[in-house]
RODO-2510 file (C-alpha; in nm, 4 decimals, decimal comma):
residues 278
     n   res          X          Y          Z
     1     m    -1,1515    14,4022    -5,3256
     2     l    -1,0639    14,6174    -5,5880
     3     s    -1,0716    14,9452    -5,3746
     4     k    -0,8448    14,8096    -5,1250
     5     l    -0,5717    14,7865    -5,3697
     6     s    -0,2935    14,9983    -5,2981
     7     s    -0,0712    15,1788    -5,5684
     8     g     0,2254    14,9468    -5,4507
     9     s     0,0127    14,5657    -5,5305
    10     p     0,1640    14,3835    -5,8063
    11     i    -0,2003    14,4196    -5,9990
    12     v    -0,1777    14,7420    -5,9729
    13     r     0,2272    14,7946    -6,0840
    14     f     0,1023    14,4867    -6,4057
    15     v    -0,1777    14,7122    -6,5121
    16     g     0,0984    15,0140    -6,5728
    17     v     0,2815    14,8374    -6,7211
    18     l     0,0169    14,6632    -6,9500
    19     a    -0,0997    15,0249    -7,0103
    20     v     0,2770    15,1819    -7,1501
    21     l     0,3586    14,8977    -7,3347
    22     l     0,0128    14,9338    -7,5456
    23     l     0,0565    15,3273    -7,5877
    24     m     0,4583    15,2150    -7,7270
    25     a     0,3366    14,9812    -7,9650
    26     g     0,0659    15,2107    -8,0804
    27     t     0,3008    15,4956    -8,1053
    28     m     0,5542    15,2577    -8,3002
    29     g     0,2787    15,1338    -8,5171
    30     v     0,2452    15,4814    -8,6057
    31     g     0,6300    15,5654    -8,6718
    32     v     0,6253    15,2845    -8,8705
    33     a     0,3018    15,3555    -9,1210
    34     e     0,4296    15,7646    -9,1068
    35     g     0,7728    15,5827    -9,2568
    36     k     0,5666    15,3677    -9,5126
    37     k     0,4014    15,6221    -9,6887
    38     k     0,5493    15,7215   -10,0528
    39     p     0,6895    16,0513   -10,0492
    40     k     0,5170    16,3345   -10,2647
    41     t     0,5994    16,3129   -10,6741
    42     p     0,6831    16,6176   -10,7770
    43     p     0,4275    16,7813   -11,0425
    44     p     0,5149    16,7301   -11,4044
    45     p     0,6619    17,0552   -11,5949
    46     p     0,4389    17,2253   -11,7598
    47     a     0,3237    17,1657   -12,1039
    48     d     0,3571    17,5439   -12,2313
    49     l     0,6536    17,7505   -12,3284
    50     p     0,6268    17,9715   -12,0934
    51     g     0,5203    17,7289   -11,8203
    52     q     0,8506    17,5100   -11,9119
    53     l     1,1076    17,7654   -11,9346
    54     s     0,9655    17,9386   -11,6171
    55     y     1,0018    17,5702   -11,4225
    56     l     1,3338    17,5680   -11,4923
    57     a     1,4048    17,8863   -11,4112
    58     w     1,2641    17,8043   -11,0785
    59     q     1,5687    17,5759   -11,0064
    60     l     1,8255    17,8312   -10,9897
    61     r     1,7033    17,9867   -10,7205
    62     g     1,9851    17,9909   -10,4492
    63     m     2,2229    17,7997   -10,7153
    64     h     2,5964    17,9441   -10,7832
    65     l     2,6066    18,0614   -11,1569
    66     d     2,9207    17,8417   -11,1985
    67     e     2,7124    17,5101   -11,1652
    68     s     2,3983    17,6874   -11,3541
    69     e     2,4441    17,5364   -11,6929
    70     p     2,2560    17,2472   -11,7131
    71     i     1,9478    17,4530   -11,6150
    72     t     2,0307    17,7279   -11,8597
    73     g     2,1582    17,4846   -12,1437
    74     k     1,8230    17,3792   -12,1141
    75     i     1,6110    17,6882   -12,1662
    76     e     1,8359    17,7838   -12,3958
    77     k     1,7871    17,5123   -12,6123
    78     l     1,3638    17,5408   -12,5872
    79     v     1,4332    17,8832   -12,6492
    80     l     1,6436    17,8541   -12,9748
    81     d     1,4338    17,5594   -13,0885
    82     h     1,1451    17,7546   -13,0878
    83     l     1,2882    18,0388   -13,2582
    84     q     1,3901    17,8760   -13,5734
    85     e     1,1051    17,7541   -13,5794
    86     w     0,9112    18,0751   -13,4711
    87     l     1,1442    18,3166   -13,7443
    88     a     1,0853    17,9729   -14,0341
    89     s     0,7808    17,9707   -14,0500
    90     a     0,7704    18,4162   -14,1031
    91     s     0,6418    18,5758   -14,4225
    92     q     0,8889    18,8538   -14,3963
    93     p     1,2538    18,8668   -14,1837
    94     a     1,1144    18,9604   -13,7999
    95     t     1,2658    19,2656   -13,6423
    96     s     1,4072    19,3368   -13,3739
    97     v     1,1024    19,4561   -13,2023
    98     e     0,9261    19,1623   -13,3284
    99     v     1,2269    18,9405   -13,1801
   100     r     1,1927    19,1384   -12,8685
   101     r     0,8431    19,0534   -12,8622
   102     e     0,8559    18,7054   -12,9047
   103     l     1,1592    18,6559   -12,5979
   104     e     0,8805    18,8467   -12,3542
   105     r     0,6598    18,6613   -12,4979
   106     v     0,7919    18,3025   -12,4475
   107     f     0,9106    18,4238   -12,0736
   108     v     0,6182    18,5892   -11,9578
   109     k     0,5660    18,3679   -11,6917
   110     l     0,9381    18,3743   -11,5202
   111     r     0,8744    18,5060   -11,1552
   112     y     1,0394    18,6705   -10,8676
   113     p     1,3755    18,6536   -10,8140
   114     t     1,3919    18,5609   -11,1724
   115     y     1,4416    18,7342   -11,4801
   116     a     1,4652    18,7415   -11,8544
   117     k     1,6234    19,0803   -12,0672
   118     p     1,5854    19,0508   -12,3941
   119     a     1,8734    19,2534   -12,6447
   120     c     1,7895    19,1965   -13,0074
   121     f     1,9261    19,3679   -13,3216
   122     d     1,8209    19,3498   -13,6949
   123     e     2,0774    19,4962   -13,9464
   124     p     2,1085    19,4425   -14,3294
   125     w     2,4466    19,2359   -14,5163
   126     k     2,5505    19,1050   -14,7971
   127     g     2,1808    19,1257   -14,9576
   128     g     1,9854    18,9638   -14,6467
   129     t     1,9552    19,0206   -14,2876
   130     l     2,1399    18,9830   -13,9509
   131     i     1,8891    18,9128   -13,6905
   132     g     2,0623    18,9066   -13,3190
   133     t     1,8125    18,7112   -13,0960
   134     g     2,0592    18,7685   -12,7252
   135     y     1,8745    18,7511   -12,4024
   136     t     1,9710    18,8066   -12,0137
   137     l     1,8518    18,4925   -11,7455
   138     g     1,9387    18,6104   -11,3856
   139     w     1,8214    18,4724   -11,0308
   140     t     2,0344    18,7441   -10,8225
   141     d     2,1858    19,1222   -10,9477
   142     f     2,5106    18,9319   -10,9803
   143     d     2,3689    18,5599   -11,1299
   144     r     2,3599    18,6668   -11,5313
   145     s     2,4195    18,4502   -11,7852
   146     n     2,3790    18,5861   -12,1136
   147     v     2,3729    18,3273   -12,4840
   148     l     2,3580    18,5896   -12,8357
   149     a     2,1972    18,3046   -13,1712
   150     l     2,2371    18,5196   -13,4308
   151     f     2,0234    18,4120   -13,7682
   152     e     2,0421    18,4527   -14,1298
   153     s     1,7430    18,5437   -14,3424
   154     r     1,7707    18,5453   -14,6689
   155     e     1,5441    18,4496   -14,9927
   156     r     1,3276    18,4082   -14,7639
   157     k     1,4564    18,1821   -14,6007
   158     t     1,6335    18,1989   -14,2487
   159     r     1,8909    18,0099   -14,0117
   160     l     2,0479    17,9626   -13,7152
   161     a     2,4144    18,0732   -13,8288
   162     a     2,5590    18,1412   -13,5240
   163     v     2,5138    18,1125   -13,1877
   164     t     2,7864    18,2828   -12,8861
   165     h     2,8255    18,3715   -12,4861
   166     f     2,9645    18,6754   -12,3658
   167     v     3,0824    18,6777   -12,0228
   168     p     2,8913    18,6213   -11,7155
   169     r     2,7476    18,8392   -11,4632
   170     t     2,6764    19,1206   -11,7024
   171     d     2,4187    19,2336   -11,9732
   172     l     2,3693    19,2850   -12,3411
   173     h     2,4227    19,5980   -12,5379
   174     y     2,5899    19,6364   -12,8868
   175     v     2,7189    19,8238   -13,1476
   176     f     2,7786    19,7943   -13,4898
   177     l     3,0571    19,9068   -13,7045
   178     s     3,1506    19,9737   -14,0744
   179     s     3,4349    19,7739   -14,1842
   180     p     3,6693    19,9159   -14,4707
   181     g     3,8929    19,6369   -14,6091
   182     s     3,6817    19,3563   -14,4537
   183     d     3,3496    19,2094   -14,6220
   184     d     3,2603    19,0686   -14,2862
   185     f     2,9943    19,1610   -14,0341
   186     r     3,1585    19,3363   -13,7407
   187     f     3,0053    19,4803   -13,4289
   188     f     3,0787    19,5172   -12,9881
   189     i     2,9178    19,3593   -12,8168
   190     y     2,9311    19,5565   -12,4471
   191     g     2,7885    19,4981   -12,0507
   192     f     2,8277    19,5565   -11,7341
   193     r     2,8895    19,3121   -11,3535
   194     l     2,7742    19,5443   -11,0311
   195     g     3,0875    19,5510   -10,8401
   196     k     3,1082    19,6628   -10,4479
   197     s     3,1987    20,0666   -10,5877
   198     q     3,1085    20,1301   -10,9817
   199     l     3,0409    19,9352   -11,2537
   200     r     3,2723    19,7010   -11,4884
   201     l     3,3566    19,7286   -11,8474
   202     s     3,3584    19,3933   -12,0345
   203     a     3,3605    19,4385   -12,4378
   204     i     3,4300    19,1899   -12,6941
   205     l     3,4840    19,2688   -13,1164
   206     y     3,2960    18,9843   -13,3117
   207     a     3,3516    18,9169   -13,6625
   208     f     3,1187    18,7080   -13,8561
   209     d     3,2062    18,5803   -14,2456
   210     g     2,8674    18,3812   -14,3281
   211     q     3,0213    18,0719   -14,1808
   212     s     3,1440    18,1340   -13,8608
   213     l     3,1631    18,4344   -13,5915
   214     t     3,4908    18,4905   -13,4722
   215     p     3,5814    18,7764   -13,1453
   216     q     3,8985    19,0183   -13,2632
   217     w     3,9581    19,1774   -12,9809
   218     e     3,8466    19,1867   -12,6124
   219     t     3,8812    19,3735   -12,2543
   220     h     3,7314    19,2503   -11,8863
   221     d     3,6047    19,4057   -11,6150
   222     v     3,7483    19,7609   -11,6975
   223     y     3,6960    19,9395   -11,3624
   224     d     3,4239    20,1890   -11,4013
   225     g     3,4668    20,1905   -11,7876
   226     k     3,2570    20,3449   -12,0415
   227     m     3,2789    20,3210   -12,4071
   228     d     3,2414    20,5488   -12,7427
   229     v     3,3044    20,3884   -13,0370
   230     n     3,3719    20,6338   -13,3426
   231     q     3,3456    20,5815   -13,7311
   232     d     3,7358    20,4851   -13,7191
   233     k     3,8003    20,5393   -13,3287
   234     v     3,6841    20,3122   -13,0174
   235     i     3,7550    20,5345   -12,6520
   236     i     3,7275    20,3843   -12,3507
   237     r     3,7816    20,5893   -12,0652
   238     y     3,8662    20,4565   -11,7249
   239     l     3,9398    20,4774   -11,3447
   240     k     4,2409    20,1985   -11,1974
   241     e     4,1194    20,1013   -10,8917
   242     e     4,4174    20,0560   -10,6719
   243     e     4,4729    20,4772   -10,7098
   244     y     4,1086    20,5848   -10,7355
   245     i     4,1326    20,4114   -10,3388
   246     r     4,4052    20,5647   -10,2760
   247     e     4,3399    20,8932   -10,3830
   248     t     3,9334    20,8798   -10,2572
   249     v     4,0573    20,7846    -9,8835
   250     h     4,3079    21,0967    -9,9246
   251     g     4,0334    21,3436   -10,0491
   252     r     4,1652    21,3311   -10,3465
   253     k     4,0292    21,3320   -10,7165
   254     p     4,1689    21,0411   -10,8736
   255     p     4,2766    21,0523   -11,2657
   256     r     4,0350    20,8935   -11,5158
   257     h     4,2509    20,7260   -11,7843
   258     e     4,1611    20,6794   -12,1461
   259     a     4,2674    20,4679   -12,3543
   260     i     4,2450    20,5149   -12,7544
   261     y     4,2573    20,2285   -13,0446
   262     r     4,2427    20,3209   -13,3915
   263     i     3,9960    20,0310   -13,5819
   264     t     4,1739    19,8004   -13,8268
   265     s     4,0003    19,5324   -14,0252
   266     q     4,1800    19,2627   -13,8208
   267     g     4,0407    19,4259   -13,4487
   268     l     4,2131    19,7156   -13,2365
   269     e     4,4985    19,8304   -13,1994
   270     l     4,6496    20,0935   -12,9456
   271     e     4,7411    20,3936   -12,9834
   272     a     4,6688    20,5869   -12,7071
   273     d     4,6622    20,5235   -12,3275
   274     q     4,6826    20,8556   -12,1305
   275     k     4,5683    21,0115   -11,8100
   276     i     4,2970    21,2781   -11,8295
   277     p     4,1275    21,5008   -11,5268
   278     f     3,8624    21,3002   -11,3091
***
């Protein structure tokens, strides 16, 4: 009897509709079951400091510098808290080489494209030692933040004296000044920012009086800037961007410029700003 049923018979049509409904119900059941699955919980940050720093720095990938402070701030706190404890436990003042190695150790687990470059110093001052513990934290060639913590070591005790954040998107370098007419510890922080054609120089002259770190003079984004510091002079040679573009388009050498500053107890005083041969 079944062999005589045609595809258009009511029984065949009913069986076909029933099969489709059962298939739909099964598919919906799978979807509901999948919908009830709990999302995977991300793994907790590692317990060790290098692992924690790597965990945080990895979150900076693809993040704009202006939005990065919550993460870079956490990294800074972890690093400075560790350095305070590490320096306080030392039997004698740490050298800049030892501080640099310690910073390299705590940042050792950072993964490309994230990186950290220490920039450290130790300088005698008023019978004690000032220890500069700085680093540049980056996740692209342009997205870079930096921090310098100044520690004072005296009579086998070390304290955090000051913290400053240099110009964003630059690296860190230092030049130290003798301080005629001043008891302050004075030094330049300077660094370079990548540009489309030339590096851009930024520099700040700081004075530390034992209580606070105060900027006395600064310049930012000097096009192709180069700085020389002598005993009583600071010379900055640079190009003017619009002038450079105009002259090179016409196949001519643009002039360079030279700004000469006299070092005073209050900062820098401009003596001359003149053109010089390229």
